[in-house]
C-alpha positions in Angstrom: -19.9 2.7 -0.8 -15.8 2.4 -3.1 -13.6 1.9 -0.4 -14.1 -1.6 1.2 -11.3 -2.9 2.8 -8.1 -1.5 5.1 -4.7 -2.7 6.1 -1.6 -0.5 7.6 1.4 -1.4 8.0 4.5 0.5 9.9 8.3 -0.1 10.0 8.7 -1.3 13.4 11.7 0.1 15.4 15.3 -2.6 15.4 14.3 -4.8 12.4 16.5 -5.9 10.0 15.6 -6.1 6.8 15.4 -2.1 5.3 12.0 -2.2 3.1 10.2 -4.1 5.9 6.5 -2.9 6.8 4.6 -4.7 9.2 0.9 -5.3 9.4 -0.5 -3.9 12.4 -4.0 -2.6 11.4 -6.8 -4.6 9.2 -10.4 -5.0 8.5 -9.5 -8.8 7.7 -11.5 -8.9 5.0 -10.0 -8.4 1.9 -8.4 -12.3 1.5 -5.9 -11.7 -1.2 -4.2 -9.7 1.0 -4.8 -11.7 4.4 -3.5 -14.6 2.8 0.2 -13.3 2.3 2.0 -14.8 4.9 5.2 -16.2 5.3 5.8 -19.1 6.7 5.7 -18.5 10.5 2.2 -16.8 9.7 3.7 -12.9 9.6 1.9 -10.6 7.7 4.3 -8.2 6.1 5.1 -6.1 3.2 8.2 -5.0 1.7 8.3 -1.4 0.1 11.2 -0.7 -2.5 12.0 1.7 -5.3 13.1 0.8 -8.6 16.5 1.9 -10.0 16.2 5.5 -11.8 16.5 4.6 -15.3 13.8 5.2 -17.9 13.9 3.3 -21.2 12.4 4.6 -24.7 9.4 3.2 -26.2 8.4 1.5 -22.9 5.1 1.4 -20.9 5.1 3.2 -17.7 6.0 1.7 -14.8 5.5 2.8 -11.0 8.5 4.2 -8.5 7.7 1.8 -5.9 7.4 -2.0 -5.9 5.3 -3.8 -2.8 5.6 -7.1 -2.3 4.6 -10.0 0.5 6.3 -11.3 3.3 6.1 -14.6 1.5 7.7 -12.9 -1.8 5.0 -12.4 -3.8 4.9 -9.3 -6.3 1.8 -7.4 -5.2 1.6 -4.5 -7.4 3.9 -1.4 -8.6 3.0 1.9 -7.3 2.3 5.1 -8.9 1.8 8.7 -7.4 -1.5 10.3 -7.0 -0.2 13.3 -5.9 3.5 14.3 -5.1 2.7 16.2 -2.2 -0.2 14.3 -0.4 1.6 10.9 -0.4 -1.6 9.0 -1.9 -0.5 6.6 -5.0 -2.1 4.3 -6.8 -1.5 0.3 -7.4 -3.9 -3.1 -8.4 -4.2 -6.5 -7.4 -2.3 -8.3 -9.6 -4.5 -11.5 -10.8 -8.3 -9.0 -9.9 -10.3 -6.1 -10.8 -9.4 -4.1 -7.4 -7.8 -0.9 -7.1 -5.3 -0.2 -4.2 -5.3 3.4 -3.2 -2.1 3.5 -0.5 -1.2 6.5 1.9 2.3 7.1 2.6 2.7 8.6 6.3 6.1 9.9 8.1 7.5 7.8 4.9 11.4 8.7 4.4 14.4 6.3 3.8 17.7 7.5 5.6 20.7 7.1 3.2 21.8 3.3 3.0 17.8 3.2 2.0 16.0 1.9 4.9 13.0 2.9 5.9 12.7 5.0 9.3 11.1 3.6 11.7 7.5 4.7 12.0 6.7 5.0 8.6 3.4 3.8 7.9 1.6 2.4 4.7 -2.3 2.4 4.8 -3.6 0.6 1.6 -7.3 0.9 1.2 -9.6 -1.4 -1.1 -11.9 -0.1 -3.9 -13.0 -3.7 -5.1 -14.0 -4.1 -9.0 -12.5 -0.5 -9.2 -9.2 -0.6 -11.5 -10.5 0.9 -14.4 -11.9 4.0 -12.4 -8.5 5.0 -11.1 -8.8 8.1 -11.7 -12.2 9.3 -10.9 -11.4 7.3 -7.0 -8.6 8.9 -6.8 -9.9 12.5 -7.5 -12.5 11.7 -5.1 -9.6 10.7 -2.4 -7.6 13.8 -2.9 -11.1 16.0 -2.8 -12.1 14.4 0.2 -14.7 12.7 -1.0 -14.0 9.7 0.7 -12.8 11.0 4.2 -16.0 9.9 5.8 -15.7 5.6 4.3 -11.3 6.3 5.1 -13.2 7.1 8.6 -15.4 5.2 9.0 -12.7 1.6 7.6 -10.4 3.1 10.3 -12.6 2.2 13.3 -13.4 -0.9 11.7 -9.9 -2.0 11.2 -8.4 -4.3 14.5 -5.0 -4.2 16.2 -3.3 -7.2 14.6 -1.5 -8.8 17.4 
């Protein structure tokens, strides 16, 4: 099994923050993200776009960054496929690959993420250096059974 864990984050209605998504489901098995909580014990992420400028002689940077509710940088996000909403990143300080599925994800004119947007984070432990292979399997539907198993296993957060 390539995919081991799942966390689902959603933009809840009437939030003050433009970029905040709250954890609504999780397999509760991936400690590096499960422990990323604020002082109130809330588990959420901020999803922000980098500014659009390119500098010569620099390594590739992601279009998006994800930080925890505790203010800790988790990963930069790179699009695997422009049309599917699938992207990838890695968990800082580990060899774990993160596969992202962005659903109904759009922004308003002021940059606010629209209500109802979701981000599912699928973890492939120890697969950071296999991002192209895992990404292709993911996009080709070869991991659909694993995805459904994790979705069914994920418990709702209270």
